[in-house]
N, C-alpha and C positions, 0 to 999 in steps of 0.2 A: 351728605353728598355721596352718590353712588360711585362705585369703582367699575370701570370698564375692563372686563377680562376677555382676552382673545388670544388667538394664535400669533406667533411671530409672522412677519412677512415671508420669511423663508418657508416655514411649514405650510403656509397657505398656497404655495406655488406648485405643490404636487399632491398626488392622492396616495392612499395606501396601495400596497401591492395588489394588482388585479389577479396575478397568478395565485397568490395565497387566498385571496377573497373567493375565487371560483372554487378552490378546494373546500373551503369552509362552508360555502353555500350548498354545495352538492352533498357534503357529509351531513350537514344539519337536516337537509330535506329527506335524505334516503337512508342514512345510517351506513355503517361499515359493511353490512352484509350485501347491500345492493349497489352502493355508490362505486363507480369506476373513475379513478383519477388519472385522466390523460392531461391534466393541467400542470401540476407541480412536478418538477424534475427530480423525484426521488424514487429509488428502487422499492419494490414490494417483495424483494427476495433477500436472503441472508448475505451478509458480507463474507469474505473468505474466512474460513475457520481459523487460520493461522493468525490473522490480525485480531480477531476476537480473543483468542487464547493469549496473545501478547498483552492485551488490555487487562485480562483477568490476572495475569502474572504481575503486571505493574500495580494493580490495585491491592494485590496480596503481599506485596514486598514491604511489609511493615509500614512505617510512617514516611518512608523516603519520598514517595511520589504523591502524597496527599496534600502537600503544601505547594506554595508558589514555585514554579520553575523560574529560571532567569527570565526577566521580563520579555526579552526579544527571542526567547526560544530555548528549550532544553539543549545543552551542548550536543548530546547524542543525536538529536534530530537535525540540528543545524549541520553537523558533520555529515550525516547521511544525505541530506539535501545537496550539500556542496559536492560530495562525491558523485552523486547521480547526475547532477547538472554538468559537472566537469566532463563526465563521460559522454553525455548527450551533445554538449557544445564543442568539445575538443579544445577546451582551455581551462585553466585553473579557476576555481571559485573559492573565495575566502569565507569560511563559515563564521568567522569572527567580525569581519568588516562588511560583508555583502548580503548576509542572509538574515531575514527577520521572520519569525513565526507569529501569526496573528489568528484571530478567531474567524477562520474561513476566508475564502476569496472575497466575500462581501466586505468584511472589515478591512481587508487588505487594500481594496480599491479606495475606500473612504480615507484610510491612512495615507495612501499615495497622493490622493488629491489634496488633502489638507497640508501635507508636507511640501508639495511641489508647486502648488498653484496659489496665486494671490487673488484677492478680490479685484475684479475688473479685468483679469486675464480672460482669454478665450481658450476653450477646449473643444477640439474637433471630435465629433462622435458620428460614426456611421449609423444610418437609420434604415431599417429598424434596429433597435438596440435592446440589450438586456435592461429591464426597466429601472434598475438601480442607478444607471449612469447619469441620467438627467438630474435626479435629486442629489446625487453626489456633487455635481457641479454647483447646484444651487446652494447646498450647505457649505461648500468651500468658498462661496462668493464669486465664482467664475460664471462666465456666460457660455453656454454651449452653442456651437455652430454645427449644423447637421449637414451631412453629405449622404445622398441617397444610394442605397443598394437596390438594384432593380431586378425583379424576377424576369425570367425563370432561373437565371444563373446567378442572380444577386451580384452582378458586376457594378462597378461605379464608373462615373464619367471622369476621365483624367483631368479635363479642364475644370470641372466643378470642384474637384479636390484641390487643384492648384489655387483656385480663387478663394477657397476657404482659409488658406493660410494668409495671415495678415501680420502686421507689426505687433499685434496684441496676442498672437497665438503663443501659448505657453506649452500646450501638450496636445497630443492626439491619443485617443483610446482605440485600441485594436483588440478585437475579441476573435481569436482563431484557435480551433474551430469555433464557429459563431453560433450564439444563441440570439435570436430564435430560428435562423434560416438554415443552419448547418453548413454555411459557406466555409471553405478552407481557403484562406488567402494564398495566392500563388507567390512564388519567389519573386517574380517580376513585379507584382503589385506591392510587395513589401519593399523591394528595392526602390520603387518610386517614392513610397512613404519615407523611407530612410533618407533619400536625397532631399526631400522637402523639409524633413526635420533638421537636417544639417544646414540647409540653406537659410532656414528661419530660426535657428538656434532653439528648437523645440524639443520637448521630451516625448518619448513614446511610452505610454502606459499600456502594457499588453496583458490581457486576461487569457491565460492558456489552460484554464481548468479542464478542458476536454482534450488535452494534448494527446492522450493515448487512444482516442476514439476518432480515427481517420479512416474512412472507407474508400475515398477517391483522392488522388493527389498525395502530397506529403506535408507533414507539419514542419514549418520553418519558424524558428524563433527569431524575431527581428533583432534581438540582442546579438546574434551571431553574425550579422552583416557588417561589412567594414564601416567603422566610424560610429557604430551604434551601442557598443558595450557601455560607453561612458555616458549615454543619454537615454537609457532604457530601464524602466522598472518592469520586471517580469513577475506576474502574479500567477499562482496556481494553488493547488490544494489536494487534500486527500478525498474529498467528498464523492466525486464522481467515479474516479478510477477504482476505488476500493469499496464503493457502495456504503459509505458511512456519512451521509449528508448531515446527520444529527450530531456528529462529533465536533464539528466546527474547528477543523485544523487546516489553516491555509498558510501561505508564505509569500514573501516578496524577495526577489533577488535584484539588487541594484548597486550601482557604484557607491563607494564609501560615503561620498559627500551627500548623496541622497539618503542612504541608509541611516545616517545619523539623525536626520529630520524625521524619517519614517518611524524610527524607534521611539522618539520623543512623543510623537502624536499617538502611536499605538499604546504607549504606556498610559496616557491619560484617557484614551478611549475605553480600554478593557483591562489594563494591567498585563494580562497574559492569557494564553489559551490553556485548556485543561491539561494538567501535567501528566497524568497517567496515559491519556490518549496520545499525547505527543510521543511518549515512549513506544506505544504500540505502532504508531505510524512510522517511526524510525525503523522498526523491524520490517515493516511492509516494503519500505523503499529498497530493501535488499532482495525482494522477490526476483526470481530469474526471468529472463525474457519470455519464456514459455507462458508465464502467468499473463502477461500483457497480450500475447497472441491469442490466448484462450478467451480473455475478456472481449477482445475485439471481434472474434468469431461469433461469440454469443450475441453481441449487439448487432452484427450483420444479420443474424437470423431474426432478431426482433424487428429490425428496420424493414426487412423484406416482408414480414407478416403485417406490419402496420401499413406499409405502402399498398400492398395487395388488398388489404381489407378496406382501406379508405377509397381506393378506386372502385371496388365492388359496391360501395355505398353511394357512389356518384360524386365524390370529391375529386378534385384535381390536385394531387399532392406534388410538391417539388421535392424530388429525392435529395436528401441531405448528403453532402460529401463528408460531414463529420458531425460530432456531438450526438445528442439523442433526441432531436426534435424534428417534426415535419411541419412545414407551413403548407397549408392546403387551401386551395381556392374553393369558395362556396358559390361561385357564380351561377352554376347550372342547377343548384339545389334550392335556392331561395332568393326572394327579393328583399328579405330582411337584411339589416346590417349585421356586422359581426357580433356586436354586443347582444342584440335581440336574439340572434340565432343561437349563440352560445347558451343564453339563458333558457331558450326553448329546449335545447338538448339536455340540459340539466333536468327540466321538468318532465320531458317525455321519455328520455333514455337513461336517466341517472348517470350520465357521463359528463364529467367536467373537462372543458377545453379552455383555451385562453383566446379571447378576442384579440386579433392581431393589432388593432388600433392602439392597444396599451403599450406597444413597442415603438410607437411613433410620436414625435412632437406634433407633426401634422397628422392628426388622427384620421383624417379622411383617406390617407394613403393605405390604411390597413383595414378598411371597412369590408373588404371582400375576401378576407382570409381568416382562418383559425389556426392556432398552433396546437399540435398534438405531441405529447411526451411519451416516449416508449421505453423507459428503463423499468420494464414490468415483466412478470412471468408470462410465458406464452399463453397460458390459460386466461390470464387477466386481459391480454390483448384480444384474444378470441372472444371473451365474454363481452368486452366493451364494444368490439366491432359488431357482434351479434345484436347488442342492444341498440346501437346506432341504426343498423339495417332495419330492424323491426320498427323503430320509431319513424324513420324516414319513409318506409313503405306505407305506414298508416297515414 
């Protein structure tokens, strides 16, 4: 008698990452010399020399950092994180009871979901969303409830959000600055979310990986609002700010009762993040304010170049208030949907983008947009825009 081999029901409910798929397809077709990656959000320039030097120092420090760190993070990194967040938030942060280091913000989100959410619970997610959030819900056994962010300013309907909260709501995911839209949630929006969380005894899980990339408005951590410190899991990481997406160093800051669960889940997911790189990131957290100002100014220039180039090609981009992505309408360029048009741009321009439908549970809502990523050298942006212009002109 034969054996039926197949996927779990959970694994059958979502696809592989479209972002990373578009990167692979473009690279396989055109090779590194020609392919331009506006799909995946990683820099094509070097990290700050000081953080690389700190990593070399850690690797060369005998056997000290070649073995496991404390599962929930090297003490020196947790201490640096606590000091930085205490300065940002204006309140003490306990490195031993509130800070957990994980393998990037991606594992951090999964650990938060598994630690805080039970099967059958509901998790509110704003749509469009970073593509991991839906699968994270599925893997934790929860049911996502989506609330729409609507262009051009990516605002949400207050009544729709209120209706999304039910007796089964356990958590709401907030990503600010937001991937893929670049939305920066306003203080008043976060105050409303905080009010609803407290009214319904829900947790806020907030992904703030782009916290240092805000071009318009201000970055507000919902954990700093009245009544929210005890019900917020704040996630961030080193990847975006320090241009080290391959290092996989992320962190969670949460009240002690949630941190205990997060640490247990993290332990059995990955055991720990790379020890030498934790030491290097700890040093980077002591960079002066001028470093963050310079990073932001460089991204302002990249943002301006991408927006101008896309407009010149006939796209209608929505200027992002934060992060490093642009959602651009393809309405006046093609009658193709987002997937077909993105694949055509790979074929004709060797430029990878992301079909916006991959950021929606209701895929039809994203059919007329593409997402462009701009953590790239100016010459890369110019080369990609030139290739798009030439292909679209043909």
